[in-house]
C-alpha positions, 0 to 999 in steps of 0.5 A: 105734232102734226107738223113733225108727222107731216115732215116725216111723211114727206121725207118718206115720199122723197126717199121711196121716190129716190129708191124707185128711181135709183134701186135697179142701178145700185143693184147692177153696180153692186153685181158688177162689184161682187158678181153674184145677184144674191149678194148684190141684193144684200149690199144694196139693201144695206146702202139703201137702209143706211141712206134711209136712216141718214135721210133727215141729215142729207140736206143736199139731194144732189149728193145722194148718188155719191153717198149711196156708192160710198155706202155700197163700196164700203159694204162691199169691201167690208164683206170681203174681209168678214172671217165668217164669210165662206163659199160652198161648193155646189153642183153645176145643175143645182137650182141655187144657180142662176140661169143664163138669158141672152143679153148684150154680151154672149153668155160664155163671154159674160161668164168668162169676163165676170170670172176674170173680174172676180180674180182682180183684187177687191180695191182694184175691182172697185176702181174699175167698176166706179171708173168704167161701170158707173163712169165716175171721174178719177177725182170722184173715184179718189174721194169715194176711196179716200185715196189720191188720184194718182193711187186711182190711175195706178189701180186702174192700170194695174186693175186692167192688166189684172183683168187681162191676165185673168183672161189669158192675154199679155198686159198690152194686147192683143188689139182685140182685147185693147183697153177700150174693148175691155171697157166696153165689156165691163160696161155691159155687165150690169144687165142681169144674166139670170132668169126673172125680172131685175 
């Protein structure tokens, strides 16, 4: 019985260390997926709760990041399909809204890009976030989404076109909105655009 208790304490210690090291990154990824810090907090909590419940079954701890990404992605896609999910209009001066702070992107550019990213269909948005925010390979994204590498490539291409269209630009240009510039902007989205520490 003592050995069992010790083993549980060791697992909890390992989990807490992993959580402390990765929680902020997972939360930022969730935010880039959904564009809402409150929902991002919920999604990251779902991912870490499921990870904690499965911790004793996971023998290869080098795969933890992949497991958490997979759970986070499924939670995000499931949340978008829930019939009870509703959006409620609020006034621009509502205290419920996040307040902007300076970041790598100007607040206007950040808001425009987040609004455009929110108009990209969920699966394509997930591909863009996994490929260009999480910097995963095409093969890793295909494994997470349970699809072929060709599907990932086409979804990434279509997602970038959707993003360009949402920003009001034609699919191939202009030069200042090249794929590289768009991807740099997507990579810069993960810093919190709100008051308070994250």
